[in-house]
mmCIF file as gemmi writes it, N, C-alpha and C atoms, coordinates in Angstrom:
data_model
loop_
_atom_site.group_PDB
_atom_site.id
_atom_site.type_symbol
_atom_site.label_atom_id
_atom_site.label_alt_id
_atom_site.label_comp_id
_atom_site.label_asym_id
_atom_site.label_entity_id
_atom_site.label_seq_id
_atom_site.pdbx_PDB_ins_code
_atom_site.Cartn_x
_atom_site.Cartn_y
_atom_site.Cartn_z
_atom_site.occupancy
_atom_site.B_iso_or_equiv
_atom_site.pdbx_formal_charge
_atom_site.auth_seq_id
_atom_site.auth_asym_id
_atom_site.pdbx_PDB_model_num
ATOM 1 N N . UNK Axp A 1 ? 107.621 73.981 108.425 1 0 ? 1 A 1
ATOM 2 C CA . UNK Axp A 1 ? 106.503 74.597 107.735 1 0 ? 1 A 1
ATOM 3 C C . UNK Axp A 1 ? 105.625 75.302 108.765 1 0 ? 1 A 1
ATOM 4 N N . UNK Axp A 2 ? 105.31 76.552 108.495 1 0 ? 2 A 1
ATOM 5 C CA . UNK Axp A 2 ? 104.505 77.352 109.416 1 0 ? 2 A 1
ATOM 6 C C . UNK Axp A 2 ? 103.015 77.171 109.136 1 0 ? 2 A 1
ATOM 7 N N . UNK Axp A 3 ? 102.216 77.7 110.033 1 0 ? 3 A 1
ATOM 8 C CA . UNK Axp A 3 ? 100.769 77.678 109.931 1 0 ? 3 A 1
ATOM 9 C C . UNK Axp A 3 ? 100.312 78.567 108.77 1 0 ? 3 A 1
ATOM 10 N N . UNK Axp A 4 ? 99.41 78.069 107.937 1 0 ? 4 A 1
ATOM 11 C CA . UNK Axp A 4 ? 98.912 78.805 106.783 1 0 ? 4 A 1
ATOM 12 C C . UNK Axp A 4 ? 98.138 80.048 107.212 1 0 ? 4 A 1
ATOM 13 N N . UNK Axp A 5 ? 97.368 79.954 108.281 1 0 ? 5 A 1
ATOM 14 C CA . UNK Axp A 5 ? 96.63 81.129 108.766 1 0 ? 5 A 1
ATOM 15 C C . UNK Axp A 5 ? 97.581 82.251 109.156 1 0 ? 5 A 1
ATOM 16 N N . UNK Axp A 6 ? 98.713 81.895 109.741 1 0 ? 6 A 1
ATOM 17 C CA . UNK Axp A 6 ? 99.725 82.896 110.095 1 0 ? 6 A 1
ATOM 18 C C . UNK Axp A 6 ? 100.312 83.536 108.842 1 0 ? 6 A 1
ATOM 19 N N . UNK Axp A 7 ? 100.544 82.735 107.818 1 0 ? 7 A 1
ATOM 20 C CA . UNK Axp A 7 ? 101.059 83.253 106.559 1 0 ? 7 A 1
ATOM 21 C C . UNK Axp A 7 ? 100.097 84.276 105.965 1 0 ? 7 A 1
ATOM 22 N N . UNK Axp A 8 ? 98.822 83.929 105.893 1 0 ? 8 A 1
ATOM 23 C CA . UNK Axp A 8 ? 97.815 84.824 105.323 1 0 ? 8 A 1
ATOM 24 C C . UNK Axp A 8 ? 97.766 86.129 106.105 1 0 ? 8 A 1
ATOM 25 N N . UNK Axp A 9 ? 97.669 86.026 107.411 1 0 ? 9 A 1
ATOM 26 C CA . UNK Axp A 9 ? 97.595 87.205 108.265 1 0 ? 9 A 1
ATOM 27 C C . UNK Axp A 9 ? 98.829 88.089 108.118 1 0 ? 9 A 1
ATOM 28 N N . UNK Axp A 10 ? 99.974 87.474 108.149 1 0 ? 10 A 1
ATOM 29 C CA . UNK Axp A 10 ? 101.226 88.214 108.048 1 0 ? 10 A 1
ATOM 30 C C . UNK Axp A 10 ? 101.378 88.877 106.681 1 0 ? 10 A 1
ATOM 31 N N . UNK Axp A 11 ? 101.067 88.156 105.618 1 0 ? 11 A 1
ATOM 32 C CA . UNK Axp A 11 ? 101.182 88.717 104.265 1 0 ? 11 A 1
ATOM 33 C C . UNK Axp A 11 ? 100.233 89.899 104.085 1 0 ? 11 A 1
ATOM 34 N N . UNK Axp A 12 ? 99.027 89.802 104.602 1 0 ? 12 A 1
ATOM 35 C CA . UNK Axp A 12 ? 98.075 90.914 104.518 1 0 ? 12 A 1
ATOM 36 C C . UNK Axp A 12 ? 98.57 92.118 105.31 1 0 ? 12 A 1
ATOM 37 N N . UNK Axp A 13 ? 99.139 91.877 106.478 1 0 ? 13 A 1
ATOM 38 C CA . UNK Axp A 13 ? 99.653 92.964 107.309 1 0 ? 13 A 1
ATOM 39 C C . UNK Axp A 13 ? 100.834 93.658 106.634 1 0 ? 13 A 1
ATOM 40 N N . UNK Axp A 14 ? 101.773 92.878 106.125 1 0 ? 14 A 1
ATOM 41 C CA . UNK Axp A 14 ? 102.938 93.446 105.44 1 0 ? 14 A 1
ATOM 42 C C . UNK Axp A 14 ? 102.472 94.244 104.221 1 0 ? 14 A 1
ATOM 43 N N . UNK Axp A 15 ? 101.553 93.695 103.462 1 0 ? 15 A 1
ATOM 44 C CA . UNK Axp A 15 ? 101.012 94.383 102.282 1 0 ? 15 A 1
ATOM 45 C C . UNK Axp A 15 ? 100.386 95.716 102.678 1 0 ? 15 A 1
ATOM 46 N N . UNK Axp A 16 ? 99.54 95.713 103.682 1 0 ? 16 A 1
ATOM 47 C CA . UNK Axp A 16 ? 98.846 96.934 104.11 1 0 ? 16 A 1
ATOM 48 C C . UNK Axp A 16 ? 99.832 97.988 104.619 1 0 ? 16 A 1
ATOM 49 N N . UNK Axp A 17 ? 100.78 97.583 105.412 1 0 ? 17 A 1
ATOM 50 C CA . UNK Axp A 17 ? 101.755 98.539 105.954 1 0 ? 17 A 1
ATOM 51 C C . UNK Axp A 17 ? 102.636 99.121 104.854 1 0 ? 17 A 1
ATOM 52 N N . UNK Axp A 18 ? 103.067 98.28 103.938 1 0 ? 18 A 1
ATOM 53 C CA . UNK Axp A 18 ? 103.903 98.756 102.839 1 0 ? 18 A 1
ATOM 54 C C . UNK Axp A 18 ? 103.099 99.671 101.914 1 0 ? 18 A 1
ATOM 55 N N . UNK Axp A 19 ? 101.869 99.307 101.621 1 0 ? 19 A 1
ATOM 56 C CA . UNK Axp A 19 ? 101.017 100.128 100.762 1 0 ? 19 A 1
ATOM 57 C C . UNK Axp A 19 ? 100.778 101.507 101.376 1 0 ? 19 A 1
ATOM 58 N N . UNK Axp A 20 ? 100.697 101.567 102.702 1 0 ? 20 A 1
ATOM 59 C CA . UNK Axp A 20 ? 100.47 102.826 103.412 1 0 ? 20 A 1
ATOM 60 C C . UNK Axp A 20 ? 101.782 103.558 103.729 1 0 ? 20 A 1
ATOM 61 N N . UNK Axp A 21 ? 102.89 103.054 103.209 1 0 ? 21 A 1
ATOM 62 C CA . UNK Axp A 21 ? 104.221 103.63 103.435 1 0 ? 21 A 1
ATOM 63 C C . UNK Axp A 21 ? 104.622 103.639 104.91 1 0 ? 21 A 1
ATOM 64 N N . UNK Axp A 22 ? 104.139 102.66 105.649 1 0 ? 22 A 1
ATOM 65 C CA . UNK Axp A 22 ? 104.534 102.512 107.05 1 0 ? 22 A 1
ATOM 66 C C . UNK Axp A 22 ? 105.609 101.441 107.201 1 0 ? 22 A 1
ATOM 67 N N . UNK Axp A 23 ? 106.093 100.926 106.072 1 0 ? 23 A 1
ATOM 68 C CA . UNK Axp A 23 ? 107.13 99.901 106.08 1 0 ? 23 A 1
ATOM 69 C C . UNK Axp A 23 ? 108.027 100.156 104.873 1 0 ? 23 A 1
ATOM 70 N N . UNK Axp A 24 ? 109.322 100.051 105.089 1 0 ? 24 A 1
ATOM 71 C CA . UNK Axp A 24 ? 110.294 100.251 104.014 1 0 ? 24 A 1
ATOM 72 C C . UNK Axp A 24 ? 110.409 98.994 103.156 1 0 ? 24 A 1
ATOM 73 N N . UNK Axp A 25 ? 110.815 99.181 101.917 1 0 ? 25 A 1
ATOM 74 C CA . UNK Axp A 25 ? 110.975 98.052 100.997 1 0 ? 25 A 1
ATOM 75 C C . UNK Axp A 25 ? 111.983 97.03 101.522 1 0 ? 25 A 1
ATOM 76 N N . UNK Axp A 26 ? 113.048 97.49 102.14 1 0 ? 26 A 1
ATOM 77 C CA . UNK Axp A 26 ? 114.063 96.566 102.646 1 0 ? 26 A 1
ATOM 78 C C . UNK Axp A 26 ? 113.476 95.655 103.73 1 0 ? 26 A 1
ATOM 79 N N . UNK Axp A 27 ? 112.594 96.183 104.558 1 0 ? 27 A 1
ATOM 80 C CA . UNK Axp A 27 ? 111.941 95.373 105.594 1 0 ? 27 A 1
ATOM 81 C C . UNK Axp A 27 ? 111.035 94.336 104.956 1 0 ? 27 A 1
ATOM 82 N N . UNK Axp A 28 ? 110.314 94.739 103.926 1 0 ? 28 A 1
ATOM 83 C CA . UNK Axp A 28 ? 109.452 93.803 103.186 1 0 ? 28 A 1
ATOM 84 C C . UNK Axp A 28 ? 110.314 92.715 102.545 1 0 ? 28 A 1
ATOM 85 N N . UNK Axp A 29 ? 111.401 93.127 101.933 1 0 ? 29 A 1
ATOM 86 C CA . UNK Axp A 29 ? 112.326 92.191 101.295 1 0 ? 29 A 1
ATOM 87 C C . UNK Axp A 29 ? 112.826 91.154 102.292 1 0 ? 29 A 1
ATOM 88 N N . UNK Axp A 30 ? 113.244 91.608 103.466 1 0 ? 30 A 1
ATOM 89 C CA . UNK Axp A 30 ? 113.73 90.69 104.499 1 0 ? 30 A 1
ATOM 90 C C . UNK Axp A 30 ? 112.629 89.734 104.948 1 0 ? 30 A 1
ATOM 91 N N . UNK Axp A 31 ? 111.403 90.235 105.065 1 0 ? 31 A 1
ATOM 92 C CA . UNK Axp A 31 ? 110.278 89.386 105.474 1 0 ? 31 A 1
ATOM 93 C C . UNK Axp A 31 ? 110.055 88.286 104.433 1 0 ? 31 A 1
ATOM 94 N N . UNK Axp A 32 ? 110.002 88.682 103.166 1 0 ? 32 A 1
ATOM 95 C CA . UNK Axp A 32 ? 109.757 87.707 102.096 1 0 ? 32 A 1
ATOM 96 C C . UNK Axp A 32 ? 110.867 86.663 102.055 1 0 ? 32 A 1
ATOM 97 N N . UNK Axp A 33 ? 112.105 87.115 102.096 1 0 ? 33 A 1
ATOM 98 C CA . UNK Axp A 33 ? 113.229 86.187 101.994 1 0 ? 33 A 1
ATOM 99 C C . UNK Axp A 33 ? 113.353 85.29 103.216 1 0 ? 33 A 1
ATOM 100 N N . UNK Axp A 34 ? 112.715 85.659 104.318 1 0 ? 34 A 1
ATOM 101 C CA . UNK Axp A 34 ? 112.752 84.848 105.527 1 0 ? 34 A 1
ATOM 102 C C . UNK Axp A 34 ? 111.6 83.866 105.667 1 0 ? 34 A 1
ATOM 103 N N . UNK Axp A 35 ? 110.708 83.819 104.675 1 0 ? 35 A 1
ATOM 104 C CA . UNK Axp A 35 ? 109.57 82.894 104.753 1 0 ? 35 A 1
ATOM 105 C C . UNK Axp A 35 ? 110.031 81.441 104.714 1 0 ? 35 A 1
ATOM 106 N N . UNK Axp A 36 ? 109.305 80.617 105.425 1 0 ? 36 A 1
ATOM 107 C CA . UNK Axp A 36 ? 109.582 79.181 105.435 1 0 ? 36 A 1
ATOM 108 C C . UNK Axp A 36 ? 109.018 78.528 104.176 1 0 ? 36 A 1
ATOM 109 N N . UNK Axp A 37 ? 109.266 77.247 104.066 1 0 ? 37 A 1
ATOM 110 C CA . UNK Axp A 37 ? 108.71 76.491 102.944 1 0 ? 37 A 1
ATOM 111 C C . UNK Axp A 37 ? 107.256 76.131 103.238 1 0 ? 37 A 1
ATOM 112 N N . UNK Axp A 38 ? 106.45 76.196 102.209 1 0 ? 38 A 1
ATOM 113 C CA . UNK Axp A 38 ? 105.043 75.803 102.275 1 0 ? 38 A 1
ATOM 114 C C . UNK Axp A 38 ? 104.76 74.888 101.103 1 0 ? 38 A 1
ATOM 115 N N . UNK Axp A 39 ? 103.748 74.058 101.259 1 0 ? 39 A 1
ATOM 116 C CA . UNK Axp A 39 ? 103.36 73.185 100.146 1 0 ? 39 A 1
ATOM 117 C C . UNK Axp A 39 ? 102.555 74.009 99.137 1 0 ? 39 A 1
ATOM 118 N N . UNK Axp A 40 ? 102.301 73.425 97.997 1 0 ? 40 A 1
ATOM 119 C CA . UNK Axp A 40 ? 101.483 74.093 96.979 1 0 ? 40 A 1
ATOM 120 C C . UNK Axp A 40 ? 100.06 74.25 97.493 1 0 ? 40 A 1
ATOM 121 N N . UNK Axp A 41 ? 99.391 75.274 97.114 1 0 ? 41 A 1
ATOM 122 C CA . UNK Axp A 41 ? 99.703 76.289 96.118 1 0 ? 41 A 1
ATOM 123 C C . UNK Axp A 41 ? 100.55 77.445 96.664 1 0 ? 41 A 1
ATOM 124 N N . UNK Axp A 42 ? 100.867 77.414 97.927 1 0 ? 42 A 1
ATOM 125 C CA . UNK Axp A 42 ? 101.591 78.518 98.556 1 0 ? 42 A 1
ATOM 126 C C . UNK Axp A 42 ? 103.017 78.628 98.049 1 0 ? 42 A 1
ATOM 127 N N . UNK Axp A 43 ? 103.663 77.506 97.808 1 0 ? 43 A 1
ATOM 128 C CA . UNK Axp A 43 ? 105.083 77.489 97.447 1 0 ? 43 A 1
ATOM 129 C C . UNK Axp A 43 ? 105.375 78.309 96.196 1 0 ? 43 A 1
ATOM 130 N N . UNK Axp A 44 ? 104.536 78.231 95.189 1 0 ? 44 A 1
ATOM 131 C CA . UNK Axp A 44 ? 104.792 78.948 93.942 1 0 ? 44 A 1
ATOM 132 C C . UNK Axp A 44 ? 104.751 80.455 94.155 1 0 ? 44 A 1
ATOM 133 N N . UNK Axp A 45 ? 103.727 80.956 94.827 1 0 ? 45 A 1
ATOM 134 C CA . UNK Axp A 45 ? 103.614 82.399 95.066 1 0 ? 45 A 1
ATOM 135 C C . UNK Axp A 45 ? 104.77 82.903 95.93 1 0 ? 45 A 1
ATOM 136 N N . UNK Axp A 46 ? 105.166 82.133 96.921 1 0 ? 46 A 1
ATOM 137 C CA . UNK Axp A 46 ? 106.275 82.533 97.79 1 0 ? 46 A 1
ATOM 138 C C . UNK Axp A 46 ? 107.586 82.504 97.021 1 0 ? 46 A 1
ATOM 139 N N . UNK Axp A 47 ? 107.806 81.477 96.239 1 0 ? 47 A 1
ATOM 140 C CA . UNK Axp A 47 ? 109.032 81.371 95.446 1 0 ? 47 A 1
ATOM 141 C C . UNK Axp A 47 ? 109.14 82.54 94.457 1 0 ? 47 A 1
ATOM 142 N N . UNK Axp A 48 ? 108.024 82.901 93.818 1 0 ? 48 A 1
ATOM 143 C CA . UNK Axp A 48 ? 108.023 84.03 92.884 1 0 ? 48 A 1
ATOM 144 C C . UNK Axp A 48 ? 108.323 85.338 93.609 1 0 ? 48 A 1
ATOM 145 N N . UNK Axp A 49 ? 107.766 85.508 94.804 1 0 ? 49 A 1
ATOM 146 C CA . UNK Axp A 49 ? 108.048 86.716 95.59 1 0 ? 49 A 1
ATOM 147 C C . UNK Axp A 49 ? 109.519 86.748 96.002 1 0 ? 49 A 1
ATOM 148 N N . UNK Axp A 50 ? 110.059 85.615 96.407 1 0 ? 50 A 1
ATOM 149 C CA . UNK Axp A 50 ? 111.472 85.556 96.794 1 0 ? 50 A 1
ATOM 150 C C . UNK Axp A 50 ? 112.372 85.908 95.606 1 0 ? 50 A 1
ATOM 151 N N . UNK Axp A 51 ? 112.06 85.374 94.437 1 0 ? 51 A 1
ATOM 152 C CA . UNK Axp A 51 ? 112.844 85.678 93.239 1 0 ? 51 A 1
ATOM 153 C C . UNK Axp A 51 ? 112.775 87.167 92.909 1 0 ? 51 A 1
ATOM 154 N N . UNK Axp A 52 ? 111.602 87.751 93.098 1 0 ? 52 A 1
ATOM 155 C CA . UNK Axp A 52 ? 111.404 89.172 92.804 1 0 ? 52 A 1
ATOM 156 C C . UNK Axp A 52 ? 112.204 90.057 93.779 1 0 ? 52 A 1
ATOM 157 N N . UNK Axp A 53 ? 112.167 89.721 95.055 1 0 ? 53 A 1
ATOM 158 C CA . UNK Axp A 53 ? 112.802 90.562 96.071 1 0 ? 53 A 1
ATOM 159 C C . UNK Axp A 53 ? 114.286 90.253 96.289 1 0 ? 53 A 1
ATOM 160 N N . UNK Axp A 54 ? 114.798 89.172 95.719 1 0 ? 54 A 1
ATOM 161 C CA . UNK Axp A 54 ? 116.19 88.776 95.973 1 0 ? 54 A 1
ATOM 162 C C . UNK Axp A 54 ? 117.213 89.854 95.6 1 0 ? 54 A 1
ATOM 163 N N . UNK Axp A 55 ? 117.13 90.484 94.426 1 0 ? 55 A 1
ATOM 164 C CA . UNK Axp A 55 ? 118.125 91.52 94.106 1 0 ? 55 A 1
ATOM 165 C C . UNK Axp A 55 ? 118.057 92.681 95.108 1 0 ? 55 A 1
ATOM 166 N N . UNK Axp A 56 ? 119.221 93.218 95.45 1 0 ? 56 A 1
ATOM 167 C CA . UNK Axp A 56 ? 119.283 94.318 96.415 1 0 ? 56 A 1
ATOM 168 C C . UNK Axp A 56 ? 118.784 95.635 95.847 1 0 ? 56 A 1
ATOM 169 N N . UNK Axp A 57 ? 118.941 95.845 94.568 1 0 ? 57 A 1
ATOM 170 C CA . UNK Axp A 57 ? 118.53 97.121 93.986 1 0 ? 57 A 1
ATOM 171 C C . UNK Axp A 57 ? 117.843 96.894 92.651 1 0 ? 57 A 1
ATOM 172 N N . UNK Axp A 58 ? 117.165 97.945 92.209 1 0 ? 58 A 1
ATOM 173 C CA . UNK Axp A 58 ? 116.454 97.877 90.942 1 0 ? 58 A 1
ATOM 174 C C . UNK Axp A 58 ? 116.567 99.229 90.251 1 0 ? 58 A 1
ATOM 175 N N . UNK Axp A 59 ? 116.495 99.214 88.935 1 0 ? 59 A 1
ATOM 176 C CA . UNK Axp A 59 ? 116.527 100.455 88.171 1 0 ? 59 A 1
ATOM 177 C C . UNK Axp A 59 ? 115.124 100.982 87.894 1 0 ? 59 A 1
ATOM 178 N N . UNK Axp A 60 ? 114.118 100.264 88.363 1 0 ? 60 A 1
ATOM 179 C CA . UNK Axp A 60 ? 112.723 100.677 88.163 1 0 ? 60 A 1
ATOM 180 C C . UNK Axp A 60 ? 112.435 101.953 88.945 1 0 ? 60 A 1
ATOM 181 N N . UNK Axp A 61 ? 111.576 102.813 88.412 1 0 ? 61 A 1
ATOM 182 C CA . UNK Axp A 61 ? 111.129 103.978 89.196 1 0 ? 61 A 1
ATOM 183 C C . UNK Axp A 61 ? 110.412 103.492 90.465 1 0 ? 61 A 1
ATOM 184 N N . UNK Axp A 62 ? 110.519 104.253 91.539 1 0 ? 62 A 1
ATOM 185 C CA . UNK Axp A 62 ? 109.997 103.84 92.841 1 0 ? 62 A 1
ATOM 186 C C . UNK Axp A 62 ? 108.528 103.424 92.796 1 0 ? 62 A 1
ATOM 187 N N . UNK Axp A 63 ? 107.67 104.219 92.201 1 0 ? 63 A 1
ATOM 188 C CA . UNK Axp A 63 ? 106.234 103.907 92.184 1 0 ? 63 A 1
ATOM 189 C C . UNK Axp A 63 ? 105.936 102.636 91.403 1 0 ? 63 A 1
ATOM 190 N N . UNK Axp A 64 ? 106.618 102.446 90.297 1 0 ? 64 A 1
ATOM 191 C CA . UNK Axp A 64 ? 106.439 101.234 89.495 1 0 ? 64 A 1
ATOM 192 C C . UNK Axp A 64 ? 106.938 100.012 90.264 1 0 ? 64 A 1
ATOM 193 N N . UNK Axp A 65 ? 108.079 100.154 90.902 1 0 ? 65 A 1
ATOM 194 C CA . UNK Axp A 65 ? 108.654 99.07 91.699 1 0 ? 65 A 1
ATOM 195 C C . UNK Axp A 65 ? 107.726 98.704 92.852 1 0 ? 65 A 1
ATOM 196 N N . UNK Axp A 66 ? 107.216 99.712 93.544 1 0 ? 66 A 1
ATOM 197 C CA . UNK Axp A 66 ? 106.329 99.459 94.688 1 0 ? 66 A 1
ATOM 198 C C . UNK Axp A 66 ? 105.054 98.755 94.228 1 0 ? 66 A 1
ATOM 199 N N . UNK Axp A 67 ? 104.5 99.157 93.103 1 0 ? 67 A 1
ATOM 200 C CA . UNK Axp A 67 ? 103.284 98.511 92.59 1 0 ? 67 A 1
ATOM 201 C C . UNK Axp A 67 ? 103.542 97.032 92.307 1 0 ? 67 A 1
ATOM 202 N N . UNK Axp A 68 ? 104.696 96.729 91.72 1 0 ? 68 A 1
ATOM 203 C CA . UNK Axp A 68 ? 105.04 95.333 91.436 1 0 ? 68 A 1
ATOM 204 C C . UNK Axp A 68 ? 105.314 94.557 92.728 1 0 ? 68 A 1
ATOM 205 N N . UNK Axp A 69 ? 105.943 95.228 93.694 1 0 ? 69 A 1
ATOM 206 C CA . UNK Axp A 69 ? 106.164 94.609 95.006 1 0 ? 69 A 1
ATOM 207 C C . UNK Axp A 69 ? 104.832 94.219 95.636 1 0 ? 69 A 1
ATOM 208 N N . UNK Axp A 70 ? 103.888 95.152 95.618 1 0 ? 70 A 1
ATOM 209 C CA . UNK Axp A 70 ? 102.575 94.903 96.219 1 0 ? 70 A 1
ATOM 210 C C . UNK Axp A 70 ? 101.834 93.776 95.505 1 0 ? 70 A 1
ATOM 211 N N . UNK Axp A 71 ? 101.994 93.692 94.196 1 0 ? 71 A 1
ATOM 212 C CA . UNK Axp A 71 ? 101.381 92.586 93.443 1 0 ? 71 A 1
ATOM 213 C C . UNK Axp A 71 ? 101.927 91.239 93.913 1 0 ? 71 A 1
ATOM 214 N N . UNK Axp A 72 ? 103.243 91.168 94.144 1 0 ? 72 A 1
ATOM 215 C CA . UNK Axp A 72 ? 103.859 89.916 94.616 1 0 ? 72 A 1
ATOM 216 C C . UNK Axp A 72 ? 103.353 89.548 96.005 1 0 ? 72 A 1
ATOM 217 N N . UNK Axp A 73 ? 103.226 90.537 96.866 1 0 ? 73 A 1
ATOM 218 C CA . UNK Axp A 73 ? 102.717 90.269 98.216 1 0 ? 73 A 1
ATOM 219 C C . UNK Axp A 73 ? 101.256 89.828 98.168 1 0 ? 73 A 1
ATOM 220 N N . UNK Axp A 74 ? 100.458 90.513 97.364 1 0 ? 74 A 1
ATOM 221 C CA . UNK Axp A 74 ? 99.035 90.174 97.239 1 0 ? 74 A 1
ATOM 222 C C . UNK Axp A 74 ? 98.86 88.755 96.712 1 0 ? 74 A 1
ATOM 223 N N . UNK Axp A 75 ? 99.723 88.347 95.81 1 0 ? 75 A 1
ATOM 224 C CA . UNK Axp A 75 ? 99.627 86.997 95.23 1 0 ? 75 A 1
ATOM 225 C C . UNK Axp A 75 ? 99.754 85.928 96.311 1 0 ? 75 A 1
ATOM 226 N N . UNK Axp A 76 ? 100.539 86.206 97.339 1 0 ? 76 A 1
ATOM 227 C CA . UNK Axp A 76 ? 100.705 85.22 98.414 1 0 ? 76 A 1
ATOM 228 C C . UNK Axp A 76 ? 99.383 84.976 99.126 1 0 ? 76 A 1
ATOM 229 N N . UNK Axp A 77 ? 98.703 86.033 99.552 1 0 ? 77 A 1
ATOM 230 C CA . UNK Axp A 77 ? 97.475 85.799 100.316 1 0 ? 77 A 1
ATOM 231 C C . UNK Axp A 77 ? 96.248 85.59 99.45 1 0 ? 77 A 1
ATOM 232 N N . UNK Axp A 78 ? 96.252 86.064 98.21 1 0 ? 78 A 1
ATOM 233 C CA . UNK Axp A 78 ? 95.104 85.788 97.339 1 0 ? 78 A 1
ATOM 234 C C . UNK Axp A 78 ? 95.087 84.339 96.889 1 0 ? 78 A 1
ATOM 235 N N . UNK Axp A 79 ? 96.229 83.792 96.537 1 0 ? 79 A 1
ATOM 236 C CA . UNK Axp A 79 ? 96.31 82.378 96.148 1 0 ? 79 A 1
ATOM 237 C C . UNK Axp A 79 ? 95.921 81.498 97.315 1 0 ? 79 A 1
ATOM 238 N N . UNK Axp A 80 ? 96.446 81.828 98.464 1 0 ? 80 A 1
ATOM 239 C CA . UNK Axp A 80 ? 96.163 81.042 99.674 1 0 ? 80 A 1
ATOM 240 C C . UNK Axp A 80 ? 94.691 81.137 100.018 1 0 ? 80 A 1
ATOM 241 N N . UNK Axp A 81 ? 94.135 82.345 100.022 1 0 ? 81 A 1
ATOM 242 C CA . UNK Axp A 81 ? 92.722 82.527 100.369 1 0 ? 81 A 1
ATOM 243 C C . UNK Axp A 81 ? 91.813 81.827 99.376 1 0 ? 81 A 1
ATOM 244 N N . UNK Axp A 82 ? 92.161 81.887 98.101 1 0 ? 82 A 1
ATOM 245 C CA . UNK Axp A 82 ? 91.332 81.268 97.076 1 0 ? 82 A 1
ATOM 246 C C . UNK Axp A 82 ? 91.288 79.739 97.25 1 0 ? 82 A 1
ATOM 247 N N . UNK Axp A 83 ? 92.373 79.159 97.697 1 0 ? 83 A 1
ATOM 248 C CA . UNK Axp A 83 ? 92.414 77.701 97.887 1 0 ? 83 A 1
ATOM 249 C C . UNK Axp A 83 ? 91.688 77.264 99.147 1 0 ? 83 A 1
ATOM 250 N N . UNK Axp A 84 ? 91.604 78.135 100.135 1 0 ? 84 A 1
ATOM 251 C CA . UNK Axp A 84 ? 90.963 77.777 101.406 1 0 ? 84 A 1
ATOM 252 C C . UNK Axp A 84 ? 89.457 77.895 101.315 1 0 ? 84 A 1
ATOM 253 N N . UNK Axp A 85 ? 88.956 78.943 100.619 1 0 ? 85 A 1
ATOM 254 C CA . UNK Axp A 85 ? 87.512 79.174 100.576 1 0 ? 85 A 1
ATOM 255 C C . UNK Axp A 85 ? 86.816 78.283 99.582 1 0 ? 85 A 1
C-alpha cells in the first residue's frame, strides 16, 4: 500500500496533464491500472477507475470519452481529499 499523499498528488498531476492534452489516454490507462491497493474510501474510487480504463478501446466519441476519463480521475483525489479534510 502506497502513501495516500502520493496518491493524491499523482492523481491530480495525471488529471491536469491529461486535461491539458499533455498526456495520452493510453498513458493514463497504464497509470490507473498500475495503482496499488488502498483501503477505503480510496479502494472504491480506484477500483471504479480501473474498471473504466480496463478495456483497450471504446466506441465513445473522443471528447465524451475524455470527459468521462477525467471524471474517474477526479473521483480518486476528490474522495481522498474529502476524507482527509
